[in-house]
LOSE-163298 format. One line per 5 residues: number of its first residue (from 1); their letters; for each residue x, y, z of C-alpha. Coordinates in steps of 0.1 Angstrom, whole numbers, plus 5000, padded with zeros to 4 digits. Layout:
N
NUM> a> X Y Z; ... .
//
This chain:
498
1> madtd> 7389 4886 3150; 7412 4907 3130; 7442 4889 3115; 7472 4913 3119; 7508 4902 3118 .
6> gsyhs> 7514 4918 3152; 7487 4900 3171; 7494 4867 3153; 7531 4867 3161; 7525 4879 3196 .
11> llraa> 7501 4850 3202; 7526 4826 3185; 7553 4836 3209; 7530 4831 3238; 7520 4796 3225 .
16> hryrd> 7556 4786 3223; 7563 4799 3258; 7534 4779 3272; 7545 4748 3253; 7581 4750 3264 .
21> agqlp> 7571 4755 3300; 7549 4725 3299; 7517 4745 3305; 7495 4723 3284; 7460 4739 3288 .
26> qaisa> 7474 4774 3281; 7494 4762 3251; 7465 4743 3236; 7442 4773 3240; 7469 4796 3224 .
31> yqrll> 7472 4773 3194; 7435 4771 3190; 7433 4809 3190; 7461 4809 3163; 7440 4786 3142 .
36> alrpg> 7410 4809 3146; 7432 4835 3130; 7448 4813 3103; 7429 4780 3100; 7449 4768 3070 .
41> spntw> 7482 4765 3088; 7494 4728 3087; 7522 4733 3112; 7499 4749 3138; 7475 4720 3135 .
46> ynlar> 7505 4696 3139; 7518 4714 3170; 7483 4715 3185; 7479 4677 3179; 7512 4670 3197 .
51> lqrqa> 7500 4690 3227; 7466 4673 3227; 7483 4639 3227; 7504 4650 3257; 7472 4661 3275 .
56> rqyea> 7457 4627 3267; 7431 4642 3244; 7436 4614 3220; 7405 4618 3197; 7411 4656 3195 .
61> alasy> 7448 4649 3186; 7438 4625 3158; 7415 4651 3144; 7442 4678 3145; 7467 4656 3128 .
66> qrale> 7441 4649 3101; 7436 4687 3096; 7473 4691 3093; 7474 4665 3066; 7444 4681 3048 .
71> aglea> 7462 4715 3050; 7492 4702 3031; 7517 4693 3059; 7552 4693 3044; 7562 4659 3059 .
76> peeah> 7528 4640 3060; 7545 4607 3069; 7552 4621 3103; 7515 4629 3110; 7506 4594 3099 .
81> lnrav> 7532 4579 3122; 7520 4600 3152; 7484 4589 3145; 7496 4553 3144; 7512 4557 3179 .
86> ifsdh> 7479 4571 3193; 7459 4543 3178; 7483 4516 3190; 7496 4528 3224; 7465 4547 3237 .
91> lhrfa> 7434 4535 3220; 7443 4498 3213; 7430 4501 3177; 7458 4481 3161; 7443 4477 3126 .
96> qaere> 7440 4515 3123; 7475 4519 3136; 7487 4496 3109; 7468 4515 3082; 7484 4547 3093 .
101> ldaal> 7519 4532 3091; 7511 4517 3057; 7501 4552 3046; 7533 4567 3059; 7554 4541 3041 .
106> rlnpt> 7535 4546 3008; 7545 4583 3010; 7581 4575 3020; 7591 4538 3017; 7625 4545 3034 .
111> yvpal> 7610 4563 3064; 7628 4543 3091; 7607 4555 3122; 7576 4542 3105; 7593 4509 3097 .
116> lnlan> 7605 4506 3133; 7570 4512 3146; 7555 4487 3121; 7581 4461 3132; 7572 4467 3168 .
121> lhedl> 7535 4464 3160; 7541 4431 3143; 7559 4420 3175; 7531 4432 3197; 7506 4412 3177 .
126> grrea> 7528 4380 3177; 7538 4381 3140; 7573 4369 3144; 7582 4365 3107; 7566 4398 3097 .
131> aagty> 7585 4416 3125; 7618 4399 3114; 7612 4408 3078; 7606 4445 3087; 7637 4447 3108 .
136> erila> 7656 4432 3078; 7642 4461 3056; 7656 4486 3081; 7690 4469 3083; 7691 4469 3044 .
141> lepdh> 7686 4507 3046; 7708 4513 3076; 7732 4484 3083; 7745 4500 3115; 7710 4506 3130 .
146> leala> 7718 4489 3163; 7683 4490 3178; 7669 4473 3147; 7697 4447 3149; 7689 4440 3186 .
151> ryaqt> 7652 4438 3180; 7658 4415 3150; 7678 4392 3172; 7648 4391 3197; 7626 4377 3169 .
156> qlpas> 7649 4347 3166; 7644 4316 3188; 7674 4322 3212; 7686 4286 3214; 7687 4282 3176 .
161> mpetl> 7701 4317 3167; 7728 4313 3140; 7763 4317 3153; 7769 4343 3127; 7743 4365 3142 .
166> ldtlh> 7758 4359 3177; 7791 4370 3163; 7776 4401 3148; 7759 4410 3181; 7792 4405 3200 .
171> akltd> 7811 4426 3175; 7786 4455 3176; 7785 4454 3214; 7822 4457 3218; 7827 4483 3190 .
176> prgda> 7833 4517 3208; 7822 4536 3177; 7786 4526 3181; 7762 4548 3202; 7759 4537 3238 .
181> agras> 7721 4532 3237; 7722 4510 3206; 7751 4490 3220; 7732 4485 3252; 7702 4471 3233 .
186> vgfsl> 7726 4447 3214; 7741 4436 3247; 7708 4426 3263; 7699 4406 3231; 7733 4389 3232 .
191> grald> 7729 4381 3269; 7695 4365 3262; 7709 4343 3234; 7739 4332 3255; 7717 4324 3285 .
196> argry> 7695 4302 3263; 7726 4283 3252; 7737 4277 3289; 7767 4300 3285; 7759 4318 3317 .
201> aeafs> 7792 4335 3325; 7794 4350 3291; 7757 4360 3293; 7763 4378 3326; 7793 4397 3312 .
206> ayela> 7771 4408 3283; 7744 4420 3307; 7769 4438 3328; 7783 4457 3298; 7748 4464 3285 .
211> nrlsr> 7738 4480 3319; 7769 4501 3320; 7762 4513 3284; 7726 4520 3293; 7737 4541 3323 .
216> asaga> 7761 4560 3300; 7735 4566 3274; 7712 4582 3300; 7738 4609 3305; 7724 4639 3324 .
221> rfapy> 7688 4632 3312; 7681 4608 3342; 7695 4611 3377; 7712 4580 3391; 7691 4559 3415 .
226> draah> 7690 4577 3449; 7683 4552 3476; 7677 4578 3503; 7653 4597 3481; 7633 4565 3472 .
231> erlie> 7631 4556 3509; 7617 4590 3516; 7591 4586 3488; 7580 4552 3503; 7578 4569 3538 .
236> eiiaa> 7557 4597 3524; 7533 4573 3507; 7528 4553 3539; 7523 4585 3559; 7498 4599 3533 .
241> fpape> 7476 4568 3534; 7477 4557 3570; 7442 4540 3572; 7418 4522 3549; 7398 4546 3526 .
246> aqlgr> 7361 4551 3535; 7335 4548 3507; 7327 4585 3508; 7294 4579 3490; 7311 4570 3457 .
251> tavas> 7299 4542 3435; 7313 4509 3448; 7310 4490 3416; 7325 4506 3385; 7316 4499 3348 .
256> pepif> 7337 4486 3331; 7352 4472 3363; 7389 4477 3364; 7413 4450 3377; 7446 4465 3388 .
261> icgmy> 7477 4443 3384; 7509 4453 3401; 7542 4439 3414; 7579 4442 3406; 7587 4443 3369 .
266> rsgst> 7594 4407 3357; 7573 4392 3384; 7548 4375 3361; 7523 4404 3357; 7521 4401 3319 .
271> lveql> 7515 4364 3321; 7487 4368 3347; 7471 4395 3326; 7472 4373 3294; 7457 4344 3313 .
276> larhp> 7429 4366 3326; 7423 4380 3292; 7415 4345 3279; 7383 4348 3300; 7354 4360 3280 .
281> rvsaa> 7345 4386 3306; 7380 4402 3308; 7398 4425 3284; 7435 4434 3287; 7445 4471 3285 .
286> geldw> 7482 4465 3292; 7504 4491 3308; 7482 4522 3310; 7498 4555 3320; 7467 4570 3334 .
291> lpgia> 7474 4564 3371; 7510 4577 3372; 7499 4605 3349; 7473 4619 3372; 7495 4612 3403 .
296> qdtla> 7524 4632 3389; 7504 4659 3371; 7467 4664 3381; 7472 4654 3418; 7508 4666 3422 .
301> pyprg> 7527 4666 3444; 7522 4629 3449; 7514 4615 3474; 7502 4644 3494; 7480 4658 3466 .
306> aaaaa> 7463 4625 3460; 7456 4619 3497; 7442 4654 3502; 7420 4655 3470; 7384 4663 3476 .
311> perlt> 7359 4635 3471; 7342 4654 3443; 7374 4657 3424; 7381 4620 3428; 7347 4612 3416 .
316> rlaaq> 7353 4632 3384; 7387 4616 3379; 7373 4581 3384; 7346 4589 3358; 7372 4601 3333 .
321> ylshl> 7392 4569 3338; 7361 4547 3333; 7351 4567 3302; 7386 4561 3287; 7383 4523 3294 .
326> aaafp> 7348 4522 3280; 7359 4540 3248; 7389 4517 3243; 7370 4485 3252; 7333 4490 3243 .
331> gadhv> 7310 4465 3261; 7338 4451 3283; 7328 4437 3316; 7363 4438 3333; 7394 4456 3320 .
336> tdkrp> 7429 4450 3334; 7452 4479 3341; 7486 4462 3343; 7514 4485 3353; 7539 4468 3376 .
341> dnfly> 7545 4501 3394; 7508 4504 3402; 7519 4492 3437; 7530 4528 3443; 7494 4540 3438 .
346> iglik> 7473 4515 3457; 7462 4542 3481; 7451 4564 3452; 7434 4534 3436; 7414 4528 3467 .
351> rlfpa> 7404 4564 3470; 7392 4564 3434; 7376 4529 3434; 7370 4517 3470; 7358 4483 3459 .
356> akivh> 7387 4477 3435; 7405 4444 3434; 7443 4445 3431; 7462 4415 3418; 7497 4414 3432 .
361> ttrqp> 7522 4392 3413; 7552 4380 3433; 7583 4360 3424; 7614 4345 3441; 7635 4376 3450 .
366> ldncl> 7668 4366 3433; 7650 4354 3402; 7631 4386 3401; 7660 4410 3406; 7682 4391 3381 .
371> svycl> 7654 4392 3355; 7651 4430 3360; 7689 4434 3356; 7688 4413 3324; 7661 4435 3307 .
376> hldpa> 7666 4467 3288; 7643 4490 3307; 7639 4527 3303; 7670 4545 3317; 7646 4565 3338 .
381> msyal> 7642 4533 3359; 7678 4537 3370; 7675 4512 3399; 7675 4485 3372; 7711 4493 3361 .
386> dlldt> 7728 4480 3392; 7721 4447 3410; 7723 4462 3445; 7702 4491 3435; 7676 4466 3422 .
391> ghyyg> 7678 4448 3455; 7673 4481 3474; 7642 4489 3452; 7629 4454 3458; 7632 4458 3496 .
396> qyrrl> 7613 4492 3495; 7586 4476 3473; 7582 4448 3499; 7580 4474 3526; 7552 4493 3509 .
401> mrhwd> 7533 4462 3500; 7533 4452 3537; 7516 4485 3544; 7490 4480 3517; 7484 4444 3529 .
406> rlyge> 7476 4458 3564; 7452 4483 3550; 7435 4464 3521; 7446 4428 3525; 7411 4415 3517 .
411> diiev> 7412 4432 3483; 7448 4423 3474; 7451 4389 3457; 7487 4376 3457; 7496 4354 3427 .
416> pydal> 7531 4338 3431; 7547 4332 3398; 7564 4299 3407; 7531 4284 3420; 7513 4296 3389 .
421> vrepr> 7536 4279 3365; 7536 4247 3386; 7499 4245 3394; 7481 4269 3370; 7447 4254 3375 .
426> rvmgr> 7447 4258 3412; 7462 4293 3412; 7440 4306 3384; 7409 4291 3400; 7417 4309 3432 .
431> llgal> 7423 4342 3413; 7391 4340 3393; 7371 4332 3424; 7386 4361 3443; 7377 4384 3413 .
436> glpwh> 7341 4371 3413; 7345 4354 3380; 7334 4318 3371; 7360 4292 3360; 7368 4293 3323 .
441> egcle> 7388 4264 3308; 7402 4287 3281; 7423 4305 3307; 7447 4276 3306; 7448 4271 3268 .
446> tpqds> 7473 4287 3245; 7452 4307 3220; 7461 4310 3184; 7457 4348 3187; 7468 4363 3220 .
451> gavkt> 7459 4398 3210; 7484 4426 3215; 7512 4423 3241; 7532 4455 3246; 7558 4444 3271 .
456> asvwq> 7592 4426 3271; 7574 4393 3276; 7559 4396 3241; 7571 4362 3229; 7572 4343 3262 .
461> vrepl> 7535 4348 3271; 7526 4332 3237; 7542 4300 3246; 7525 4272 3267; 7532 4277 3304 .
466> yqras> 7567 4267 3313; 7588 4264 3344; 7623 4271 3331; 7624 4306 3345; 7618 4293 3381 .
471> grseh> 7651 4291 3398; 7670 4308 3370; 7692 4326 3395; 7709 4293 3404; 7727 4296 3370 .
476> yreql> 7743 4328 3383; 7749 4318 3419; 7784 4331 3420; 7775 4364 3403; 7746 4370 3427 .
481> atlra> 7763 4362 3460; 7765 4398 3470; 7729 4405 3461; 7718 4374 3480; 7735 4386 3512 .
486> ylgsi> 7722 4422 3506; 7686 4410 3502; 7689 4390 3534; 7701 4421 3553; 7674 4446 3541 .
491> apdaa> 7644 4424 3535; 7645 4393 3557; 7609 4384 3549; 7618 4383 3512; 7652 4367 3514 .
496> pap> 7657 4337 3491; 7665 4303 3506; 7702 4296 3510 .
//
C-alpha cells in the first residue's frame, strides 16, 4: 500500500473520529491500517493498545504496548504502567504486574501513578507494611497528595492509629483548598478510624462531609441518583425476563464452571468469595466486568437486548466468557465471578448458563445501608451518597431479588452475613453442599496467603472471622432513625427489627 501523506493523514483523522465516538472495532481497524503504512510509529501502537484494552482484547493490547516500547515511545513508563494494569486487573497475573511497575519506576523513580498502582497492588496482596512504605514514598514527593494520605491511613490498624495522623486527616478534610475528591477520600478514612475508637458521632459527621464532597467531586460527570429512573430499570428487567429460561440445547455444565456471587455492596460477598477460594476446587476471580460489559455494550439496550438475543449468539458469548476464565485460571474447576451488582443480570446469567448457581449474600438492612454510606464508592454509584437514596436502592434490589427467587429459587443460594459469622461451619457446609462441593476444613482457616483481594474489604477478609460488624447500626441509632422508618415503608419484608 502506497504511503502518501494525504492517505495517511486522512486515515489518521478517521481513526480519531472513530475513537472519539466510541466505535471501537472501526477505530482499531483504522489504527491497524495506519500501522500497515507506518509500522514504526510508537504513538500509533500506544493508541491501538489503549483501544484494544477497552475492547477487552487484553493479550493484543499487551503486544501493542510492547511494540510501542520497542519503537521508542517517548514516555515508556506509561506503557509499562498500562501493561501492569492489564496484568493485575484483567488477567490476574500479579507477579507480572509488579515487574511492569518496577520497570516503570526504574525508568522514572518519581512517577507517582506507578507508585500509586504499586501501593494498591501491595494492598491487594495483603502486604500492609510494603503498601504503607510506598504511600510514604508518594507523600515524600507530594505532601499534599490526599488520595495517598487516605490510603496510607487505611493501612494503619484503625484502633491504634496515632493521634497525630488523626489530626492530619481532620485538618486535610476541613481545608477548603484541597480538591473535593481527595478530601472525600480523607473523610472516609477519618470516619473509619473514629468509628474504631467508638467516637460514633464524630465518625458520622466525617462520613456526612465525605459523601457531600464525593457528590461535589462528581460534578457534571455523573447524574444524581434518579429514583424514578431506577424503578423503571427494575420494572424493565422484570418484564424482560418473565419466566424461567429453557435450556435451548446449550451445554448445561460449563468448564470451568462459574459461580456467580451477588448482593448489595457491603453484604459479605467478598468474605464469601474468599472462604470459597480456600477450597482446592475453587478459584476467585473477584469483580469481573464481563457481564455488565456485554449487557451495556454487546447486548444493548439492556435488558431488552439480552432477553431478545438469539440462542446462537448467547452460545458464542458464553464460550468467550469461559475462554477468558480458562485463560486467567488454567486448570480451574470452579471460578467465582463476584460482582455485587450481578443481581441485575441474573436473567442474562441464566440465559447464558442455564445450570448456573448464584450465591446471594444478604445482610441486616440498616447495617448494610450504613456500610455502603461509609464507603468511598465510585461517584457513578450515586445512590451511595445519600442514606435515603441508599435505602431506595436497597428496596429496589429486594424487589428484583424476589422476582429472581420466584424464577430460579432452586439455583439461588442465600448466605446471610450475620449467620455466617456466627455459625461459619453450618453456613459454609450448606453452601458447599448446594454447589456440589465436598466439605473442606480449610474453608474456615485463615490462610497465610489469601491471594489477591481487590475490594474495600482488602484488610478485613484477611482477619479471622469476627462478629463486630453485626449490629453496627446500633451505634448510629439516632442518625439512622429516618432511614429505619423509610426502609419500613418501602420494603416491609426487609425492614430491620425495632
